[in-house]
C-alpha positions, 0 to 999 in steps of 0.5 A, spaced: 572 491 464 567 496 461 563 501 465 556 502 463 554 509 463 549 511 468 543 514 466 543 522 467 541 528 463 547 528 459 545 521 457 538 523 455 539 525 448 543 519 446 537 514 449 536 508 444 529 510 440 525 505 443 526 508 450 521 514 451 524 520 454 521 526 457 517 530 452 518 537 456 524 541 458 526 539 464 531 545 465 525 549 466 521 545 471 520 548 477 518 544 484 511 545 486 509 538 489 513 534 495 512 526 495 514 523 502 516 515 501 519 515 494 519 507 493 517 503 487 510 504 487 510 512 487 515 512 481 511 507 477 504 511 479 504 518 481 511 520 478 508 517 471 502 521 471 506 527 473 510 526 467 504 525 463 501 532 465 508 536 464 508 533 457 501 535 456 500 542 460 507 544 462 507 548 469 510 548 476 509 541 478 516 538 478 516 533 484 521 533 490 522 526 493 523 526 500 525 519 504 524 519 512 526 512 512 531 508 508 533 507 503 537 513 501 535 517 495 542 520 494 545 514 492 540 512 487 536 517 484 540 523 486 546 521 482 541 521 476 538 528 477 532 524 479 531 520 472 529 513 472 527 508 467 520 505 468 519 498 465 512 496 463 512 488 463 507 483 460 509 476 460 514 477 454 513 484 453 518 490 455 516 497 454 521 502 457 520 509 459 525 515 462 521 519 467 523 526 468 518 529 473 522 528 479 527 534 480 530 533 486 531 528 492 532 529 499 534 524 505 531 526 511 532 520 515 537 522 520 533 529 522 526 532 520 530 538 518 531 537 510 524 535 510 521 540 513 525 545 509 521 543 503 514 542 506 514 549 509 516 552 502 511 557 499 513 553 492 510 547 495 502 547 494 501 539 494 504 534 498 503 526 496 505 520 500 506 513 500 508 511 507 505 504 507 499 503 512 504 503 518 506 510 517 500 513 519 501 511 526 494 510 527 490 504 530 487 500 524 481 498 527 479 505 529 483 510 524 485 514 531 492 516 532 495 511 536 498 515 542 502 510 545 506 509 538 513 511 540 514 516 535 508 519 537 510 519 544 516 523 542 513 528 537 508 530 542 514 531 547 518 534 542 514 537 536 520 541 533 524 535 532 519 530 529 520 523 527 513 520 525 509 522 518 504 525 522 508 529 526 513 532 521 506 534 517 504 538 523 510 541 524 511 543 517 504 546 517 506 550 523 512 553 520 507 555 514 502 558 518 508 562 522 511 564 515 507 565 508 501 562 510 499 559 503 494 553 503 496 546 502 493 539 500 496 533 503 494 527 498 495 520 501 496 515 496 496 509 500 492 503 500 488 505 506 480 506 506 478 513 507 486 515 507 484 522 507 480 522 513 485 518 517 491 522 514 487 528 517 485 525 523 492 524 525 495 530 523 489 534 527 490 530 533 497 532 533 495 540 532 490 540 537 495 538 542 499 544 540 494 550 543 497 555 538 491 556 533 494 551 528 488 546 528 484 552 526 489 554 521 489 547 518 481 547 518 481 553 514 487 552 509 489 545 508 485 539 505 486 532 506 482 528 500 482 521 499 484 517 493 484 510 490 491 508 487 492 502 483 498 499 479 502 493 481 509 495 482 513 489 485 520 491 488 526 492 483 531 486 482 538 486 480 535 482 474 531 488 472 537 493 473 541 488 468 535 488 463 536 495 462 543 495 462 543 489 456 537 491 452 538 499 452 546 500 454 546 504 460 546 503 468 540 505 472 540 504 479 533 506 480 529 502 475 522 500 477 517 495 474 510 495 473 504 492 469 500 496 464 494 497 468 494 503 472 488 507 475 488 513 480 481 516 483 482 522 487 476 526 491 475 533 488 477 537 495 483 541 494 486 547 498 489 552 493 492 550 486 492 542 484 495 539 478 490 537 473 492 529 473 485 528 471 487 531 464 492 525 463 487 519 466 486 520 473 479 521 475 476 527 480 470 524 483 466 527 489 466 520 493 472 515 492 469 510 497 465 506 492 472 505 488 476 504 494 472 498 496 472 495 490 479 495 489 481 494 496 476 488 497 477 485 490 484 486 487 487 487 494 483 482 497 485 477 492 493 479 493 492 478 500 489 471 500 494 469 495 500 471 498 498 467 505 495 461 502 501 461 497 506 461 502 503 456 506 502 452 499 510 453 497 509 458 492 514 464 491 510 469 487 502 471 486 503 469 479 505 462 481 499 461 486 494 463 481 497 458 476 495 453 481 488 451 480 485 450 487 488 457 489 485 460 483 478 457 484 478 459 491 480 466 490 475 467 484 469 464 489 471 468 495 470 474 491 464 472 487 460 469 493 462 473 499 466 479 497 462 482 491 455 482 495 458 487 500 460 492 495 456 499 493 455 501 486 461 503 482 460 508 477 462 505 470 464 499 473 461 492 473 464 488 479 464 481 476 468 484 470 473 487 475 474 481 478 476 477 472 480 483 470 483 483 477 485 475 477 487 476 470 492 481 472 495 477 477 497 471 472 502 476 469 508 472 469 513 478 468 511 481 474 515 477 480 511 480 486 513 475 491 508 473 496 512 475 502 513 482 500 505 482 499 504 479 506 509 485 509 505 489 515 498 484 513 496 486 520 495 493 517 491 491 511 486 485 513 481 490 516 479 493 510 481 487 505 478 482 509 475 484 516 470 489 514 467 485 508 466 479 513 463 484 518 458 487 512 456 479 511 455 478 518 450 484 518 446 481 513 447 473 515 451 472 509 456 466 509 463 468 511 466 461 510 471 463 504 473 470 507 474 466 514 480 462 510 483 468 508 483 471 515 486 465 518 491 465 512 494 471 515 494 468 522 497 461 520 503 465 516 505 469 522 504 463 527 508 458 523 514 464 523 514 462 531 519 458 534 514 453 537 512 452 529 519 451 527 520 458 524 518 456 517 520 463 514 521 470 517 516 475 517 515 483 517 509 485 521 508 490 527 504 484 530 509 479 529 512 479 536 505 479 539 503 473 535 509 469 536 508 470 544 501 467 543 503 461 538 509 459 543 505 459 549 499 456 546 502 451 541 497 447 536 491 448 539 487 452 534 481 454 538 486 457 543 490 461 538 484 464 535 481 466 542 488 469 543 489 473 536 482 475 536 483 479 543 488 484 539 483 489 539 487 494 535 486 489 529 479 486 531 473 490 533 471 487 539 464 486 536 467 482 530 471 478 535 465 476 539 461 473 534 460 466 534 460 465 527 466 468 525 470 465 531 467 458 529 469 459 521 476 462 523 478 456 528 476 451 523 480 454 517 486 455 522 486 448 524 486 446 516 491 451 514 496 449 520 495 441 518 500 437 514 497 439 507 493 446 507 492 446 500 488 440 501 484 443 506 483 449 501 480 444 496 476 441 501 473 448 503 471 449 495 468 442 495 463 442 500 456 446 500 456 452 504 452 449 510 456 443 511 462 447 512 459 452 517 457 446 521 463 442 521 467 442 528 474 444 528 479 438 530 482 441 535 477 445 539 
């Protein structure tokens, strides 16, 4: 049996001509950026932007990749000297490129020490992160540090051996303050509104409990800019790894796949030097908020809607759900009629055109984005994607019928994973256990289910949970989505006038 050669520095010079390779001297590259959470999205987004920047304006901006949660990096990227293949897929088209911006990887799952050594180094001037919404250990409904989170409880009791991202960052900044004192920018690249503010909040909340001047030092030497990132990059499959091996003749265990579209909007607020990603397609702006709202409420709102309704309708991937005319019509109407009116003006972008562009991206059959993957940690996502637009609509007496169906979709998805509802599928969500207990206790009573779930104030702001129109709409929607034919209910919602939908009583009320 022939063993295919693994991607590595020795292989770079012998890549097929159709595989693009780093256009700079990797041997001369020194680290200047640390990234926490080296998953598919980072490798398909920030690391690619950095690779572009190094080719255009070479500087000490090599990336050190750090994982404090699984998977281990040493077994994949580490064996390839940080090199990996980025595939762009658009239906039948495949474009391959080897990215070289990651110069070193660090596994810090067992102890924070390896991560702290990198983050406290004077060579590192910028830290980026993709740690998912739950990595910030914050309360989604308020953005404050969750002082009851087990990792935060631990980190406050034992600050020198932190486990959480906020705890590790606070300790790294403490070490920097005590040694060289060089400034640092901490840049969140996660899909959280005002992600820089939330990151600053959770890190400062820990620092303020130190009582050693750390909070004041952070105020003077650390920046927490907000950012909006965009590129669809689903989890890598064995088929993706096989594609590289069969088409291009080498083995790469760290392949990533993404769509052609990419976007990065960064608040122009830094401490010390900053990589000039704006020279290679990123945008530096004074206020990220309009871009954030547009992307989270439109593209991410569509993804969240399609993943829950898609699973309920028996569809495996986003593109499968978009191919269903009922779901495609529903999500387009939801975005156009209810989401777009909540947006603020976005410089240089037409929101209706953005809706069409976003929905077109979601039809790409080569991006096999599983609905269950998108549904992961939905309780951490629905506030910004669905609930905040609903609150904005209610404030102006606008219809929330369609957005309520999407919010009820999240509820139905978790409810149907419970024992009483037959464990239709496995779910991964911080509130899955709580909602399973609710479902097992209440059973098929939509009104009771909604009342109990809306009482979870870490997700639902009390004012929203108490709103009669919201409660009524979600109850009707949940009743329909828990029926024998949820897609027929979605068709019905799109067929009735808004006023009729609002007044229709729930069957189980």
